[in-house]
Structures are given as structure tokens and as C-alpha cells.
DRENTORKOL-3810 file (N, C-alpha, C; in nm, 4 decimals):
REM DRENTORKOL-3810
@n.u->7.0531; n.v->11.8958; n.w->-12.9264; ca.u->6.9646; ca.v->11.8963; ca.w->-13.0296; c.u->7.0223; c.v->11.8721; c.w->-13.2021
@n.u->7.1185; n.v->11.9232; n.w->-13.2667; ca.u->7.2010; ca.v->11.9446; ca.w->-13.3610; c.u->7.1878; c.v->11.7895; c.w->-13.4177
@n.u->7.2257; n.v->11.6929; n.w->-13.2639; ca.u->7.2273; ca.v->11.5399; ca.w->-13.3185; c.u->7.0568; c.v->11.4763; c.w->-13.3641
@n.u->7.0294; n.v->11.4894; n.w->-13.3225; ca.u->6.8365; ca.v->11.5074; ca.w->-13.3411; c.u->6.7829; c.v->11.4812; c.w->-13.4649
@n.u->6.8792; n.v->11.6084; n.w->-13.5283; ca.u->6.7777; ca.v->11.6445; ca.w->-13.6179; c.u->6.8697; c.v->11.5988; c.w->-13.7111
@n.u->7.0222; n.v->11.5619; n.w->-13.7087; ca.u->7.1255; ca.v->11.5202; ca.w->-13.7878; c.u->7.0229; c.v->11.3601; c.w->-13.8100
@n.u->6.9667; n.v->11.3132; n.w->-13.7498; ca.u->7.0015; ca.v->11.1384; ca.w->-13.7098; c.u->6.8416; c.v->11.2026; c.w->-13.7511
@n.u->6.7514; n.v->11.2892; n.w->-13.7384; ca.u->6.6109; ca.v->11.2397; ca.w->-13.8011; c.u->6.6596; c.v->11.2777; c.w->-13.9536
@n.u->6.7425; n.v->11.3505; n.w->-13.9718; ca.u->6.7335; ca.v->11.3980; ca.w->-14.1203; c.u->6.7887; c.v->11.2410; c.w->-14.1948
@n.u->6.8415; n.v->11.1936; n.w->-14.0845; ca.u->6.8985; ca.v->11.0581; ca.w->-14.2092; c.u->6.8866; c.v->10.9153; c.w->-14.1982
@n.u->6.7420; n.v->10.9670; n.w->-14.1085; ca.u->6.6071; ca.v->10.8649; ca.w->-14.1259; c.u->6.5352; c.v->10.8874; c.w->-14.2283
@n.u->6.5484; n.v->11.0066; n.w->-14.1999; ca.u->6.4373; ca.v->11.0636; ca.w->-14.3707; c.u->6.5152; c.v->10.9565; c.w->-14.4867
@n.u->6.6204; n.v->11.0358; n.w->-14.5243; ca.u->6.6663; ca.v->10.9303; ca.w->-14.5902; c.u->6.6999; c.v->10.8152; c.w->-14.6142
@n.u->6.7147; n.v->10.7759; n.w->-14.4730; ca.u->6.6937; ca.v->10.6079; ca.w->-14.5420; c.u->6.5574; c.v->10.5736; c.w->-14.5561
@n.u->6.4195; n.v->10.6613; n.w->-14.5054; ca.u->6.3139; ca.v->10.6065; ca.w->-14.5528; c.u->6.3006; c.v->10.5989; c.w->-14.6934
@n.u->6.3408; n.v->10.7019; n.w->-14.7677; ca.u->6.3513; ca.v->10.7833; ca.w->-14.8925; c.u->6.3879; c.v->10.6359; c.w->-14.9875
@n.u->6.5161; n.v->10.5888; n.w->-14.9296; ca.u->6.5703; ca.v->10.4702; ca.w->-15.0208; c.u->6.4851; c.v->10.4045; c.w->-15.0094
@n.u->6.4587; n.v->10.3511; n.w->-14.9008; ca.u->6.3459; ca.v->10.2367; ca.w->-14.9225; c.u->6.2700; c.v->10.2205; c.w->-15.0023
@n.u->6.1630; n.v->10.3992; n.w->-14.9599; ca.u->6.0728; ca.v->10.3705; ca.w->-15.0874; c.u->6.0949; c.v->10.3670; c.w->-15.2063
@n.u->6.1995; n.v->10.4086; n.w->-15.2662; ca.u->6.2581; ca.v->10.4126; ca.w->-15.4080; c.u->6.3289; c.v->10.2565; c.w->-15.4410
@n.u->6.3247; n.v->10.1767; n.w->-15.3701; ca.u->6.3509; ca.v->10.0657; ca.w->-15.4455; c.u->6.2262; c.v->9.9871; c.w->-15.3832
@n.u->6.1234; n.v->9.9960; n.w->-15.3587; ca.u->5.9663; ca.v->9.9761; ca.w->-15.3273; c.u->5.9091; c.v->10.0109; c.w->-15.4508
@n.u->5.9645; n.v->10.1002; n.w->-15.5431; ca.u->5.8887; ca.v->10.1543; ca.w->-15.6117; c.u->5.7711; c.v->10.2563; c.w->-15.5413
@n.u->5.7902; n.v->10.2641; n.w->-15.4205; ca.u->5.6793; ca.v->10.4218; ca.w->-15.3681; c.u->5.7355; c.v->10.5969; c.w->-15.4224
@n.u->5.7019; n.v->10.5722; n.w->-15.4963; ca.u->5.7255; ca.v->10.7552; ca.w->-15.5576; c.u->5.7189; c.v->10.8383; c.w->-15.4704
@n.u->5.5365; n.v->10.8221; n.w->-15.4022; ca.u->5.5415; ca.v->10.9501; ca.w->-15.3879; c.u->5.5663; c.v->10.9226; c.w->-15.2508
@n.u->5.6016; n.v->10.8775; n.w->-15.1864; ca.u->5.6434; ca.v->10.8337; ca.w->-15.0429; c.u->5.7470; c.v->10.8927; c.w->-15.0387
@n.u->5.8437; n.v->10.8379; n.w->-15.1426; ca.u->5.9915; ca.v->10.8734; ca.w->-15.1286; c.u->5.9930; c.v->10.9603; c.w->-15.1261
@n.u->5.9296; n.v->11.0908; n.w->-15.2044; ca.u->5.9080; ca.v->11.2204; ca.w->-15.2187; c.u->5.9167; c.v->11.3101; c.w->-15.0863
@n.u->5.8260; n.v->11.2840; n.w->-15.0095; ca.u->5.7869; ca.v->11.2932; ca.w->-14.9115; c.u->5.8607; c.v->11.2842; c.w->-14.8299
@n.u->5.9487; n.v->11.1499; n.w->-14.8131; ca.u->6.0519; ca.v->11.1100; ca.w->-14.7239; c.u->6.1852; c.v->11.3048; c.w->-14.7170
@n.u->6.2093; n.v->11.2361; n.w->-14.8920; ca.u->6.3103; ca.v->11.2973; ca.w->-14.9061; c.u->6.2839; c.v->11.4160; c.w->-14.8716
@n.u->6.1607; n.v->11.5153; n.w->-14.9164; ca.u->6.1356; ca.v->11.6388; ca.w->-14.8514; c.u->6.1396; c.v->11.6837; c.w->-14.7223
@n.u->6.0836; n.v->11.5837; n.w->-14.6512; ca.u->6.0792; ca.v->11.5961; ca.w->-14.4732; c.u->6.2707; c.v->11.6426; c.w->-14.4452
@n.u->6.3117; n.v->11.5457; n.w->-14.5488; ca.u->6.4921; ca.v->11.5294; ca.w->-14.5180; c.u->6.5243; c.v->11.6575; c.w->-14.5040
@n.u->6.4969; n.v->11.6861; n.w->-14.6572; ca.u->6.5504; ca.v->11.8719; ca.w->-14.6980; c.u->6.5242; c.v->11.9672; c.w->-14.5756
@n.u->6.3967; n.v->11.9727; n.w->-14.5241; ca.u->6.3185; ca.v->12.0491; ca.w->-14.4128; c.u->6.4458; c.v->12.0898; c.w->-14.3105
@n.u->6.5183; n.v->11.9341; n.w->-14.2701; ca.u->6.5398; ca.v->11.9164; ca.w->-14.1279; c.u->6.6805; c.v->11.9568; c.w->-14.1780
@n.u->6.7539; n.v->11.9013; n.w->-14.2734; ca.u->6.8749; ca.v->11.9655; ca.w->-14.3366; c.u->6.9290; c.v->11.9365; c.w->-14.4994
@n.u->6.9991; n.v->12.0890; n.w->-14.5519; ca.u->7.0179; ca.v->12.0941; ca.w->-14.6699; c.u->7.1291; c.v->12.0050; c.w->-14.7061
@n.u->7.0871; n.v->11.9106; n.w->-14.7323; ca.u->7.2224; ca.v->11.7970; ca.w->-14.8313; c.u->7.1944; c.v->11.7523; c.w->-14.9333
@n.u->7.3123; n.v->11.7047; n.w->-15.0289; ca.u->7.3139; ca.v->11.6984; ca.w->-15.1395; c.u->7.2434; c.v->11.5349; c.w->-15.1827
@n.u->7.2051; n.v->11.4677; n.w->-15.0564; ca.u->7.1540; ca.v->11.3399; ca.w->-15.0755; c.u->7.0175; c.v->11.3917; c.w->-15.0600
@n.u->6.9845; n.v->11.4945; n.w->-14.9995; ca.u->6.8119; ca.v->11.4818; ca.w->-14.9609; c.u->6.7905; c.v->11.5385; c.w->-15.1439
@n.u->6.8393; n.v->11.5960; n.w->-15.1845; ca.u->6.8180; ca.v->11.6862; ca.w->-15.2986; c.u->6.8183; c.v->11.5580; c.w->-15.4449
@n.u->6.8598; n.v->11.4935; n.w->-15.4302; ca.u->6.9270; ca.v->11.3890; ca.w->-15.5611; c.u->6.8122; c.v->11.2644; c.w->-15.5326
@n.u->6.7599; n.v->11.2583; n.w->-15.3819; ca.u->6.6907; ca.v->11.1849; ca.w->-15.3905; c.u->6.5131; c.v->11.2030; c.w->-15.4111
@n.u->6.5593; n.v->11.3546; n.w->-15.4093; ca.u->6.4024; ca.v->11.3880; ca.w->-15.4002; c.u->6.3771; c.v->11.3835; c.w->-15.5263
@n.u->6.4662; n.v->11.4701; n.w->-15.6195; ca.u->6.5434; ca.v->11.5071; ca.w->-15.7813; c.u->6.5207; c.v->11.3226; c.w->-15.7915
@n.u->6.5446; n.v->11.2284; n.w->-15.8052; ca.u->6.4474; ca.v->11.1166; ca.w->-15.8610; c.u->6.3339; c.v->11.0733; c.w->-15.8200
@n.u->6.2424; n.v->11.1212; n.w->-15.7273; ca.u->6.1505; ca.v->11.0774; ca.w->-15.6671; c.u->6.0303; c.v->11.1405; c.w->-15.7797
@n.u->6.0422; n.v->11.3057; n.w->-15.7593; ca.u->6.0031; ca.v->11.3639; ca.w->-15.8468; c.u->5.9959; c.v->11.3411; c.w->-16.0156
@n.u->6.0837; n.v->11.2708; n.w->-16.0588; ca.u->6.1376; ca.v->11.1785; ca.w->-16.2115; c.u->6.0126; c.v->11.0714; c.w->-16.2512
@n.u->6.0202; n.v->11.0289; n.w->-16.1171; ca.u->5.9400; ca.v->10.8843; ca.w->-16.1151; c.u->5.8143; c.v->10.9264; c.w->-16.1068
@n.u->5.7386; n.v->11.0405; n.w->-16.0385; ca.u->5.6534; ca.v->11.0806; ca.w->-16.0338; c.u->5.6157; c.v->11.1691; c.w->-16.1207
@n.u->5.7051; n.v->11.2208; n.w->-16.2779; ca.u->5.6846; ca.v->11.2720; ca.w->-16.3909; c.u->5.6353; c.v->11.4293; c.w->-16.3309
@n.u->5.6742; n.v->11.4416; n.w->-16.2401; ca.u->5.6057; ca.v->11.5566; ca.w->-16.1833; c.u->5.6512; c.v->11.6893; c.w->-16.2455
@n.u->5.6243; n.v->11.7994; n.w->-16.3200; ca.u->5.6788; ca.v->11.9002; ca.w->-16.4014; c.u->5.7064; c.v->12.0358; c.w->-16.2796
@n.u->5.6346; n.v->12.0147; n.w->-16.2172; ca.u->5.6373; ca.v->12.1094; ca.w->-16.0902; c.u->5.8059; c.v->12.0765; c.w->-16.0521
@n.u->5.8059; n.v->11.9470; n.w->-15.9259; ca.u->5.8554; ca.v->11.9397; ca.w->-15.8047; c.u->6.0255; c.v->11.9160; c.w->-15.9011
@n.u->6.0401; n.v->11.9084; n.w->-16.0493; ca.u->6.1472; ca.v->11.8149; ca.w->-16.0624; c.u->6.2438; c.v->11.9858; c.w->-16.0814
@n.u->6.2107; n.v->12.0673; n.w->-16.1545; ca.u->6.2746; ca.v->12.1965; ca.w->-16.1670; c.u->6.3387; c.v->12.2275; c.w->-15.9782
@n.u->6.2668; n.v->12.2275; n.w->-15.8950; ca.u->6.2631; ca.v->12.2272; ca.w->-15.8145; c.u->6.3385; c.v->12.1726; c.w->-15.7149
@n.u->6.3634; n.v->12.0586; n.w->-15.7171; ca.u->6.5011; ca.v->11.9326; ca.w->-15.6968; c.u->6.6236; c.v->12.0125; c.w->-15.7815
@n.u->6.6090; n.v->12.0469; n.w->-15.8859; ca.u->6.6801; ca.v->12.0612; ca.w->-15.9700; c.u->6.8015; c.v->12.1692; c.w->-15.9100
@n.u->6.7312; n.v->12.3087; n.w->-15.8670; ca.u->6.7070; ca.v->12.4089; ca.w->-15.8199; c.u->6.8320; c.v->12.3994; c.w->-15.6787
@n.u->6.7298; n.v->12.2961; n.w->-15.5907; ca.u->6.7786; ca.v->12.2856; ca.w->-15.4331; c.u->6.8956; c.v->12.2220; c.w->-15.4479
@n.u->6.9083; n.v->12.1259; n.w->-15.5517; ca.u->7.0602; ca.v->12.0084; ca.w->-15.5880; c.u->7.1386; c.v->12.1225; c.w->-15.6091
@n.u->7.1231; n.v->12.2239; n.w->-15.6765; ca.u->7.2106; ca.v->12.3466; ca.w->-15.7463; c.u->7.3049; c.v->12.4535; c.w->-15.6157
@n.u->7.2028; n.v->12.4569; n.w->-15.5239; ca.u->7.1652; ca.v->12.5350; ca.w->-15.3891; c.u->7.2942; c.v->12.5343; c.w->-15.2810
@n.u->7.2831; n.v->12.3858; n.w->-15.2677; ca.u->7.4207; ca.v->12.3064; ca.w->-15.1666; c.u->7.5660; c.v->12.3499; c.w->-15.1900
@n.u->7.6015; n.v->12.3658; n.w->-15.0573; ca.u->7.7199; ca.v->12.3997; ca.w->-15.0840; c.u->7.7931; c.v->12.2686; c.w->-15.0387
@n.u->7.8301; n.v->12.2253; n.w->-15.1114; ca.u->7.9639; ca.v->12.1275; ca.w->-15.0502; c.u->8.0487; c.v->12.1378; c.w->-14.9581
END
């Protein structure tokens, strides 16, 4: 079960990166949020922050910053 969750989170990260490359910030944000829900990683937080900045979302930007800081390495 843990492998499936990790794989799903990785898939969401890859989809978010693809969406960012294609300029689909809203989709990237949604995929990052999905990845974060499955597994709290620095990658998910970083991609979520980049997408939120691309959307110029004044609520989500600080949320992703807090999430990024909360991740234990």
C-alpha cells in the first residue's frame, strides 16, 4: 500500500512538472496539491509554490511557503 501511495505521489509530481512546462499553472497547482495530500515532500511544496506564483494567488503562495518550511528532510 505504501508503494502505491508513493508511486501515485510521484506520478502527480511528474504531471505537475509537465503542466508547468506547458504553462498550465492551474493544472500544475492541482497536481502539486494532490501530490502533497499523498506525501508531504519538498518537491510537491516547491512545485506548488511555483504554480501559485504563476497564478499570482495571494492566498496559496504563503500556504506553499509554510508547507515547504514544514517538511523535515
